[in-house]
PAVOMI-607443 format. One line per 2 residues: their letters; for each residue x, y, z negated of N, C-alpha, C. Coordinates in Angstrom, 2 decimals, padded with zeros to 5 digits. Layout:
A) X,Y,Z,X,Y,Z,X,Y,Z  ...
//
This chain:
XX) -012.06,050.53,001.26,-010.99,049.68,002.03,-011.45,049.81,003.29  -010.97,050.83,004.95,-011.61,051.06,005.40,-011.50,049.67,006.64
XX) -011.42,049.98,007.86,-011.33,048.29,008.53,-010.26,048.97,009.95  -008.71,048.85,009.89,-007.84,048.56,010.33,-006.74,048.13,010.84
XX) -006.80,048.41,011.95,-005.27,046.82,012.52,-004.20,046.60,011.42  -004.44,045.53,011.78,-003.12,044.37,010.78,-001.52,044.53,012.24
XX) -000.82,045.57,010.99,000.72,044.98,011.28,001.76,044.06,011.72  002.28,043.69,012.36,002.45,043.19,011.74,003.63,042.63,011.03
XX) 003.57,043.40,010.46,004.97,043.37,008.99,003.81,042.58,008.14  002.07,042.98,008.44,001.11,042.27,007.66,001.21,041.45,008.04
XX) 001.17,040.39,009.59,000.78,039.64,010.57,001.58,038.01,009.95  003.22,038.22,009.44,004.07,038.52,009.19,004.49,037.06,007.61
XX) 003.34,038.75,006.88,003.76,038.14,005.62,002.14,037.03,005.16  000.81,037.06,005.91,000.13,035.95,006.40,000.43,034.73,007.23
XX) 001.31,034.77,008.17,001.36,033.92,008.75,002.57,033.17,007.37  003.62,033.56,006.71,004.38,032.63,005.54,003.45,032.18,004.61
XX) 002.09,032.69,004.41,001.14,032.17,003.68,000.86,030.89,003.87  000.71,031.15,005.73,-000.55,029.46,006.51,000.26,028.98,006.27
XX) 001.08,029.56,006.27,002.23,027.64,006.76,002.09,027.11,005.36  001.49,027.52,003.83,001.84,027.33,003.21,000.54,026.12,002.07
XX) 000.16,026.91,002.57,-001.35,026.15,002.61,-002.22,025.30,003.48  -003.21,024.32,002.35,-003.52,023.07,003.15,-004.66,023.52,003.82
XX) -005.33,024.07,005.32,-006.59,024.20,006.16,-007.40,024.45,005.30  -007.59,022.98,004.39,-008.93,024.05,003.74,-009.60,024.75,002.49
XX) -007.95,024.96,001.76,-007.87,025.81,001.18,-007.61,027.51,001.84  -007.97,027.92,003.09,-007.82,029.28,003.40,-009.01,029.91,003.84
XX) -009.63,030.01,002.14,-010.59,030.74,001.32,-010.84,032.00,000.92  -011.68,032.90,000.79,-011.20,034.32,000.04,-011.10,034.03,-001.53
XX) -011.72,032.91,-001.60,-011.19,031.99,-003.33,-010.25,031.60,-004.23  -009.20,031.51,-002.68,-008.38,030.53,-002.98,-007.12,032.14,-004.14
XX) -006.82,032.20,-005.63,-006.18,032.67,-005.72,-004.62,033.66,-005.19  -004.07,033.24,-004.65,-002.93,033.41,-003.58,-003.51,034.27,-002.24
XX) -004.30,033.52,-001.50,-004.95,034.53,-000.85,-005.96,036.07,-001.58  -006.07,035.84,-002.82,-006.61,037.04,-003.42,-005.06,037.97,-003.85
XX) -004.33,037.26,-003.77,-002.93,038.17,-004.15,-002.09,038.80,-003.36  -002.29,038.29,-001.32,-001.69,039.24,-001.01,-003.03,040.38,-000.42
XX) -004.30,040.05,-000.15,-005.44,040.73,000.13,-004.96,042.05,-000.78  -004.28,041.47,-002.20,-004.61,042.94,-003.27,-002.64,043.98,-002.71
XX) -001.70,042.53,-002.21,-000.07,043.36,-002.48,-000.68,044.25,-000.88  -001.47,043.84,-000.28,-002.12,044.55,001.52,-002.69,045.83,001.71
XX) -003.18,045.70,000.18,-004.47,046.14,000.60,-005.86,046.10,001.21  -005.97,044.59,001.35,-007.08,044.50,001.85,-008.05,043.93,001.06
XX) -009.11,043.19,001.79,-010.39,042.40,001.01,-009.47,040.96,001.32  -009.92,040.08,000.15,-009.54,038.48,000.78,-010.35,037.93,001.36
XX) -011.72,038.25,001.70,-012.09,037.96,003.10,-011.87,037.96,004.44  -011.20,039.31,004.63,-010.38,039.74,005.43,-009.08,038.44,005.56
XX) -008.40,038.39,004.28,-007.16,037.75,004.76,-007.16,036.40,005.29  -007.99,035.37,004.59,-008.70,034.59,005.10,-009.23,034.57,006.24
XX) -009.97,035.26,006.80,-009.98,035.59,008.33,-009.28,035.63,008.89  -008.12,036.16,008.61,-006.96,036.45,009.49,-005.75,035.05,009.61
XX) -006.21,034.07,007.76,-005.30,033.11,008.13,-006.10,031.81,009.26  -007.66,032.32,008.75,-008.15,031.54,009.82,-007.93,031.59,011.56
XX) -008.15,032.94,011.45,-007.71,033.49,013.03,-006.40,032.57,013.81  -005.54,032.62,013.02,-003.73,032.11,013.10,-004.25,030.25,013.33
XX) -005.24,029.61,012.48,-005.29,028.53,012.77,-005.37,027.95,014.19  -006.53,028.62,015.27,-006.42,028.70,016.00,-005.61,028.50,017.33
XX) -004.44,029.46,016.64,-003.24,029.26,017.92,-002.34,028.11,017.00  -003.08,027.16,016.53,-002.21,026.06,015.88,-002.69,024.90,016.35
XX) -002.61,024.22,017.27,-002.60,023.46,018.17,-002.85,021.97,017.56  -002.09,021.75,016.68,-002.15,020.58,015.56,-003.91,020.50,014.72
XX) -004.42,021.88,014.68,-005.58,021.97,013.73,-006.34,021.82,014.86  -006.63,022.57,016.17,-007.41,022.72,017.10,-007.93,021.54,017.73
XX) -006.72,020.21,017.61,-006.13,019.46,018.29,-007.81,018.03,017.24  -008.15,018.20,016.41,-008.82,017.57,015.48,-010.24,017.82,015.72
XX) -010.51,019.12,016.16,-011.86,019.81,016.42,-011.95,021.08,015.70  -011.18,021.03,014.73,-010.52,022.77,013.45,-010.48,023.18,014.61
XX) -011.49,024.31,014.24,-010.95,025.42,015.69,-010.65,026.64,015.51  -010.66,026.91,013.94,-010.35,028.58,013.87,-011.46,029.39,014.30
XX) -011.30,031.02,013.92,-012.39,031.38,014.51,-011.78,031.99,015.98  -010.91,032.03,016.59,-010.99,032.48,018.04,-010.58,033.80,018.39
XX) -010.45,034.57,016.96,-010.26,036.05,017.27,-008.98,037.03,016.95  -007.71,035.66,017.59,-006.66,035.79,017.18,-006.03,036.78,018.10
XX) -005.25,037.90,017.91,-005.48,039.08,018.07,-003.42,038.89,019.37  -002.82,040.11,019.26,-002.45,039.87,020.68,000.02,039.73,019.49
XX) -001.14,040.54,018.76,000.26,040.25,017.25,001.14,039.36,016.91  -000.36,039.11,016.62,-000.97,037.14,015.64,-000.11,036.05,016.58
XX) -000.83,036.12,017.37,000.05,035.27,018.83,001.95,035.93,018.56  002.01,037.20,019.25,003.21,037.81,019.11,004.55,037.58,017.39
XX) 003.39,036.88,016.14,004.50,036.40,014.68,004.68,035.39,015.26  002.81,034.39,015.56,003.61,032.97,015.93,004.59,032.52,016.31
XX) 004.59,033.17,017.87,005.62,032.51,019.03,007.16,033.14,018.37  007.22,033.71,017.89,008.93,034.52,016.79,008.68,033.60,015.47
XX) 007.98,033.08,015.35,008.65,032.31,013.74,008.96,030.93,014.06  008.49,030.61,015.71,008.44,029.16,016.01,009.77,029.25,016.76
XX) 010.51,030.13,016.91,012.02,030.38,018.01,012.69,030.96,016.73  012.33,031.43,015.40,013.21,031.89,014.73,012.22,031.47,013.10
XX) 012.67,030.31,012.66,011.99,030.04,011.56,013.14,031.63,010.14  014.25,031.18,010.07,015.22,031.90,009.56,014.97,033.34,009.18
XX) 014.91,034.05,010.12,015.07,035.53,010.64,013.62,035.48,009.69  012.40,034.41,010.25,010.79,035.86,009.95,011.06,035.05,008.82
XX) 011.31,034.18,007.85,010.93,033.86,006.21,011.26,034.52,005.87  012.70,034.69,005.96,013.30,036.00,005.19,012.92,037.19,005.43
XX) 012.31,037.74,006.87,011.90,039.35,006.61,010.19,039.49,006.06  009.07,038.23,005.66,008.69,038.10,005.32,009.12,037.84,003.21
XX) 009.83,037.89,003.29,010.11,037.86,002.10,010.26,038.93,001.43  011.07,039.59,002.49,011.63,040.48,001.60,010.69,041.69,001.75
XX) 009.91,041.46,002.73,008.81,042.55,002.76,007.31,042.57,001.63  007.39,040.83,000.95,006.33,041.11,000.03,006.56,041.80,-001.09
XX) 008.42,041.23,-001.37,009.58,042.50,-002.27,009.46,043.40,-002.71  009.72,044.55,-001.75,009.41,045.61,-000.91,008.20,045.83,-001.67
XX) 007.16,045.77,-001.16,005.55,045.60,-001.86,005.51,045.55,-003.00  005.63,044.35,-003.43,005.93,043.78,-005.24,006.78,045.40,-006.09
XX) 007.39,045.77,-005.44,008.49,046.81,-005.83,007.61,048.15,-006.06  007.16,048.04,-005.04,006.41,049.52,-004.93,004.90,049.91,-005.31
XX) 004.48,048.30,-006.23,003.25,048.62,-006.62,003.97,047.91,-008.15  005.32,048.33,-008.59,005.29,047.96,-010.01,005.33,046.97,-010.73
XX) 004.96,045.59,-009.35,004.48,043.62,-010.06,006.22,043.52,-010.17  006.31,042.73,-010.93,007.18,041.74,-011.14,007.20,040.85,-010.13
XX) 007.74,039.74,-009.39,007.98,039.50,-009.08,007.80,038.24,-009.31  007.17,037.34,-008.83,006.02,035.58,-009.65,007.58,034.77,-008.93
XX) 007.69,034.02,-010.08,008.51,032.74,-009.75,008.33,032.15,-008.70  009.54,031.52,-008.32,009.06,031.59,-007.02,008.64,029.53,-007.36
XX) 007.76,028.53,-006.51,008.13,027.27,-006.78,008.94,026.97,-006.41  010.02,026.59,-007.57,011.63,025.60,-007.52,011.62,024.53,-006.98
XX) 012.10,023.52,-006.82,012.11,022.55,-005.97,012.78,021.50,-007.40  012.18,020.64,-007.94,012.52,019.86,-009.42,014.04,020.40,-008.87
XX) 014.66,019.55,-009.72,017.14,018.60,-009.70,016.43,018.65,-009.04  015.55,016.98,-008.82,016.41,016.09,-007.51,015.89,016.96,-006.54
XX) 015.00,017.43,-006.46,015.20,018.08,-004.45,016.04,019.28,-004.93  016.83,020.05,-005.82,017.92,020.83,-005.49,019.18,020.14,-005.38
XX) 019.59,018.51,-005.77,019.97,017.89,-005.45,020.63,017.61,-004.03  019.10,017.21,-003.32,019.01,016.82,-002.30,019.23,018.33,-001.22
XX) 019.04,019.20,-001.45,019.14,019.66,-000.41,020.05,021.69,-000.80  021.24,020.41,-001.50,022.55,021.39,-001.57,022.89,023.04,-001.02
XX) 023.38,023.89,-001.50,023.37,024.99,-000.71,025.51,025.18,-001.29  026.49,025.15,-000.60,027.43,025.46,-000.11,027.99,026.49,-000.06
XX) 028.92,027.39,-000.56,029.53,028.36,-000.69,029.41,028.70,000.86  030.01,027.95,001.70,030.06,028.20,002.75,028.35,028.34,003.15
XX) 027.15,028.73,003.31,026.27,028.70,003.45,026.06,030.11,002.86  026.60,030.23,001.28,026.38,031.97,001.25,027.22,032.51,001.79
XX) 027.91,032.17,002.26,028.80,033.39,003.41,027.98,033.69,004.32  026.52,032.37,005.07,026.30,033.76,006.05,025.20,034.96,005.27
XX) 025.39,035.13,003.97,024.21,036.07,003.52,025.83,037.70,003.78  024.91,038.55,004.16,025.96,039.56,004.05,024.95,040.21,002.79
XX) 024.03,040.33,002.02,023.40,040.69,001.05,024.10,040.77,-000.75  024.28,041.04,-001.95,024.49,040.92,-002.83,024.66,039.50,-003.63
XX) 024.74,039.61,-003.70,025.17,037.49,-004.79,023.40,037.20,-005.20  022.46,038.31,-006.40,021.54,038.95,-006.25,020.74,038.32,-005.16
XX) 020.67,039.19,-004.48,019.64,039.06,-003.33,020.13,037.60,-002.59  021.40,037.14,-002.41,021.55,035.79,-001.97,020.99,034.80,-002.35
XX) 020.64,034.81,-003.29,020.42,034.16,-004.27,018.47,033.48,-004.76  018.22,034.82,-004.93,016.97,035.53,-004.09,016.89,035.08,-003.24
XX) 016.85,034.66,-002.03,016.30,034.39,-000.42,016.31,032.52,-000.61  018.02,031.71,-001.09,017.74,031.08,-001.09,016.88,030.02,-001.45
XX) 016.57,030.29,-002.65,015.82,029.78,-003.69,013.70,030.26,-003.14  014.07,031.47,-002.79,012.59,031.71,-001.91,012.69,030.42,-000.24
XX) 013.79,030.64,-000.01,013.26,029.97,001.03,013.38,028.64,001.36  014.02,027.76,-000.01,013.89,026.50,-000.15,012.25,026.20,-000.66
XX) 012.21,027.02,-001.28,009.87,027.49,-002.26,009.43,027.26,-000.78  009.64,028.02,-000.06,008.55,028.00,001.50,008.98,025.83,002.12
XX) 010.29,025.91,002.23,010.39,024.41,003.03,009.76,023.41,002.81  010.23,023.87,000.83,009.14,022.37,000.77,007.62,022.48,000.68
XX) 006.76,023.65,000.12,005.64,024.22,-000.15,005.06,023.60,001.46  005.81,024.28,002.80,005.35,024.20,003.78,005.07,022.51,003.69
XX) 006.02,022.16,003.79,006.32,020.11,003.98,004.72,019.29,003.21  005.34,019.77,001.93,004.61,018.86,001.19,002.92,019.22,001.75
XX) 002.41,020.44,001.86,001.28,021.25,002.01,000.51,020.75,003.61  001.54,020.30,004.37,001.40,019.47,006.09,001.13,018.06,005.50
XX) 001.75,017.24,004.55,001.34,015.76,004.36,000.39,015.88,003.18  -000.68,016.92,002.83,-001.29,016.51,001.85,-000.53,016.54,000.55
XX) 000.30,016.29,000.33,001.03,015.94,-000.92,000.87,014.88,-001.46  001.48,014.20,-000.26,001.47,012.44,-000.25,002.79,012.03,000.59
XX) 004.02,011.32,000.33,004.98,011.08,001.10,004.81,009.45,001.80  004.54,010.05,003.10,004.21,009.92,004.59,004.73,008.34,005.06
XX) 005.34,007.51,003.83,005.67,006.74,004.20,005.18,004.99,003.02  005.06,005.89,001.63,004.65,004.47,000.45,003.03,004.76,-000.08
XX) 002.95,006.52,000.53,001.88,007.46,-000.46,001.58,007.70,-001.44  002.71,007.86,-001.80,002.91,008.24,-003.57,002.33,009.59,-003.67
XX) 001.56,009.71,-004.47,001.03,011.56,-004.81,001.94,012.76,-005.72  002.42,011.63,-006.68,002.97,012.28,-007.12,004.57,013.08,-007.35
XX) 003.59,014.94,-007.43,004.04,016.00,-007.31,005.90,015.73,-007.61  006.06,015.68,-008.73,007.41,015.56,-009.26,007.72,014.32,-009.00
XX) 007.92,013.83,-007.72,008.52,012.67,-007.40,008.45,012.73,-005.92  007.86,014.18,-005.01,008.39,014.30,-003.60,009.06,015.08,-003.75
XX) 009.94,015.23,-001.96,010.69,015.92,-001.42,010.97,016.09,-000.57  010.74,017.12,-000.03,010.41,017.92,001.23,012.19,017.70,002.18
XX) 012.10,016.20,002.32,013.31,015.79,003.24,013.49,016.63,004.15  015.02,016.83,004.97,015.51,017.29,005.77,015.71,016.14,006.92
XX) 015.25,015.89,007.64,015.41,015.86,008.97,017.18,015.54,009.56  016.99,016.75,009.97,018.26,017.14,009.92,019.70,017.79,008.77
XX) 020.41,017.68,008.40,020.56,018.08,007.61,020.48,019.32,007.33  020.28,020.12,006.20,020.44,021.19,005.59,022.04,022.03,006.44
XX) 022.19,021.73,005.94,024.28,022.39,006.43,024.23,021.72,007.85  023.92,020.76,008.37,024.23,020.56,010.33,023.34,021.99,010.61
XX) 022.02,022.14,010.81,021.44,022.83,011.84,020.63,023.83,011.00  021.17,025.11,010.66,021.01,026.29,010.46,019.98,026.88,011.50
XX) 019.54,026.43,012.50,018.62,027.52,013.40,016.79,026.40,012.79  017.55,025.10,012.45,016.69,024.28,011.57,016.23,024.73,010.17
XX) 016.72,024.47,009.24,016.59,025.07,007.98,015.35,024.98,007.75  014.59,025.81,007.94,012.94,025.85,007.41,012.67,025.65,008.46
XX) 012.57,025.03,009.52,011.36,024.68,010.53,010.64,023.66,009.99  009.56,023.75,009.63,008.73,022.45,008.36,008.82,021.33,009.25
XX) 008.90,021.37,010.61,008.77,020.19,012.41,010.19,019.31,011.84  010.98,019.99,011.33,012.53,019.09,010.50,012.29,018.69,009.01
XX) 011.42,018.57,008.68,010.79,017.83,007.37,010.16,016.71,007.42  010.21,016.04,006.25,009.42,014.72,005.98,008.70,014.65,004.69
XX) 007.95,014.74,003.88,007.68,014.40,002.55,008.08,013.29,002.34  008.53,013.04,001.60,009.91,011.42,001.05,008.74,011.15,-000.38
XX) 009.24,010.25,-000.89,009.46,009.89,-002.72,010.70,010.32,-002.43  010.88,010.06,-003.88,012.71,010.59,-003.95,013.75,009.29,-003.16
XX) 013.04,007.83,-003.88,013.85,007.09,-003.08,014.07,006.80,-001.33  012.46,006.77,-000.99,012.27,006.87,000.56,013.45,007.88,000.93
XX) 014.14,009.60,000.19,014.46,010.28,000.92,015.52,010.29,000.56  016.14,009.31,-000.24,017.68,009.19,-000.92,018.50,008.49,000.56
XX) 017.00,007.66,000.60,017.50,005.72,001.99,017.34,007.22,003.34  016.42,007.73,003.71,016.73,007.78,004.13,017.82,009.30,004.21
XX) 018.10,009.72,003.81,019.66,010.92,003.76,021.13,010.01,004.31  020.59,008.72,003.52,021.14,007.93,003.59,021.46,007.04,005.07
XX) 020.72,007.24,006.04,020.67,007.00,007.22,020.50,005.26,006.66  019.78,005.05,006.00,019.31,003.51,005.34,018.34,003.07,006.14
XX) 017.41,004.34,006.22,015.76,004.20,007.22,015.51,005.25,007.89  015.16,005.12,009.14,014.09,006.23,010.41,013.56,006.45,010.81
XX) 012.77,006.78,011.67,011.28,006.71,012.40,011.79,006.67,013.97  011.10,005.01,014.26,011.80,004.93,016.17,010.36,006.91,016.71
XX) 010.11,006.30,018.01,009.95,007.27,018.94,008.44,007.83,018.51  008.04,006.30,017.97,006.05,006.08,017.35,005.69,006.86,015.85
XX) 006.85,007.47,015.23,007.02,007.37,014.01,006.79,006.09,012.58  007.32,005.05,013.65,006.85,003.89,012.49,008.87,004.07,012.58
XX) 008.58,002.98,011.15,009.72,003.41,010.11,010.85,001.91,010.71  011.88,002.48,010.51,012.74,001.55,011.43,013.98,001.47,010.26
XX) 013.87,000.00,009.57,014.96,-000.55,008.20,016.34,-000.43,008.72  017.33,000.26,008.53,019.03,-000.96,008.91,018.99,-002.41,008.28
XX) 020.09,-002.06,009.16,020.92,-003.58,008.98,020.89,-003.83,007.81  021.07,-002.86,006.59,022.66,-002.87,005.75,021.39,-003.74,004.79
XX) 019.79,-002.94,004.87,019.05,-002.97,003.83,018.33,-004.44,004.27  018.38,-004.72,005.94,017.51,-006.57,005.55,018.78,-007.43,005.23
XX) 019.83,-007.26,004.78,020.61,-008.20,004.50,020.49,-008.59,002.71  019.68,-007.39,002.19,019.29,-008.03,001.39,017.98,-008.07,001.24
XX) 017.65,-008.53,001.75,015.53,-009.19,001.94,015.03,-010.47,000.90  016.07,-010.94,000.34,016.86,-011.18,-001.34,015.36,-010.88,-002.50
XX) 015.98,-009.58,-001.94,015.47,-008.77,-003.25,014.12,-008.66,-003.55  013.68,-008.89,-004.48,012.44,-008.19,-004.54,011.85,-006.55,-004.44
XX) 012.62,-006.30,-004.69,012.38,-004.25,-005.01,012.83,-004.15,-003.49  013.39,-004.79,-003.05,013.98,-004.31,-001.30,012.83,-004.30,-000.55
XX) 012.56,-006.08,-000.95,010.98,-005.93,-000.38,010.26,-005.71,000.06  009.76,-005.00,-001.79,008.61,-004.17,-001.93,008.74,-002.89,-001.42
XX) 009.81,-002.37,-001.85,010.24,-000.40,-001.13,010.41,-000.54,000.03  010.95,-001.54,001.01,011.66,-001.25,002.24,011.40,-002.12,003.28
XX) 011.11,-002.99,002.58,011.67,-003.97,004.03,010.17,-004.35,004.24  009.04,-003.65,003.61,007.84,-004.63,004.41,006.89,-003.36,005.09
XX) 007.61,-002.21,004.91,007.60,-000.54,006.13,007.89,-000.85,006.98  008.56,-001.54,007.42,009.43,-002.07,008.63,007.88,-002.50,009.92
XX) 008.47,-001.02,010.91,007.57,-001.18,012.11,006.25,-000.95,011.85  006.33,000.02,010.22,004.57,000.52,010.20,005.00,001.78,010.05
XX) 003.53,003.28,010.94,003.47,004.00,011.65,003.61,004.67,009.75  004.18,006.69,009.62,004.43,006.87,008.45,002.71,007.13,008.99
XX) 002.23,008.32,007.57,000.87,009.14,008.01,001.22,010.72,008.07  000.78,010.77,009.48,001.33,012.43,010.14,001.01,013.20,008.94
XX) 001.48,014.35,009.20,001.50,015.20,008.43,-000.27,016.38,009.23  -001.02,017.01,008.42,-002.00,018.00,009.11,-001.03,019.00,010.14
XX) -000.25,019.16,009.73,000.31,020.52,011.08,002.13,019.80,010.40  002.70,020.41,011.59,004.09,020.61,012.38,004.60,018.96,011.97
XX) 004.03,018.40,012.46,004.78,017.53,012.96,006.19,016.89,013.93  007.09,015.66,012.60,007.80,015.68,012.77,008.35,016.17,014.25
XX) 009.65,016.71,014.58,010.33,016.88,016.12,010.41,015.44,016.70  011.05,015.25,017.79,010.65,014.01,018.40,012.92,014.37,018.51
XX) 012.91,015.64,018.74,014.62,015.44,018.84,015.39,015.65,017.91  014.26,015.96,016.57,015.34,015.82,015.62,015.01,014.07,015.03
XX) 014.90,013.54,015.18,013.75,012.17,014.72,015.26,011.08,015.68  014.85,011.75,017.32,016.24,011.26,017.46,017.59,010.93,017.05
XX) 017.98,011.94,016.96,018.97,012.78,016.57,019.50,011.99,015.44  018.66,011.53,014.09,018.81,010.73,013.03,018.72,009.65,013.60
XX) 017.61,008.34,014.31,018.45,007.76,014.01,019.54,007.44,014.93  019.99,008.14,015.93,021.00,007.86,016.87,022.42,007.07,015.96
XX) 022.45,008.22,014.99,023.39,008.29,013.56,023.09,006.85,013.18  021.25,006.27,012.16,021.72,004.73,012.21,021.98,003.87,012.69
XX) 021.64,004.08,013.15,021.90,003.02,015.12,023.67,002.56,014.73  024.17,003.80,015.20,025.36,003.93,015.30,026.88,003.82,013.47
X) 025.93,003.27,012.70,026.72,003.19,011.48,027.37,001.87,011.70
//
């Protein structure tokens, strides 16, 4: 493979993968990096290098002393900025581009890392959501699954696959919880800064505005739960967490504006 410049579409695919991998797995031995390299006719080391170049643009990575390779190109910066401005469109672009490449090479599309049923129930997509798409029903269904998979993998990866409140580390009990619900803010449905990695019970409580976070990422428990302080389980699962900071993610820290909206609903309930 001769050396050639990266295209915008290739960088989109690289960033799409970058978001879903922990920083420590950005190396050429990673099977997902190897798969992408085959798909775009590049070496695994070249793809890994591109991902680390992208990491140099990530303030949450560089602020910890991990600097990346500092060779980010103009196209790298362009794609980085475009993703942050429109997560929905850029994620869809990457999914469709990957599908086209797989079809051109006669590859079967791998199954999505689909959420467990509890996750699917948490992020119900309504008929109104489906109507947002003009493609045929099958494509809409595939895109929905892939987008949910992207959001889940990105959020869980950022939080090192641990509930940010309880520390629970069983993936089957973890949910990529939306701060602003999926149906209420289409522009930020796939924005990982609109996500928290929570256990199933903490996700449910957060979704029902029984718990929230303050401006310093400390857990706030609603008065409704506090009135049940005599219950042992309530003490263990919720009340003892009050005022404690969550474990912040490696990347994509929850956006203060999203948390403020969530907190306002809880306090106004």
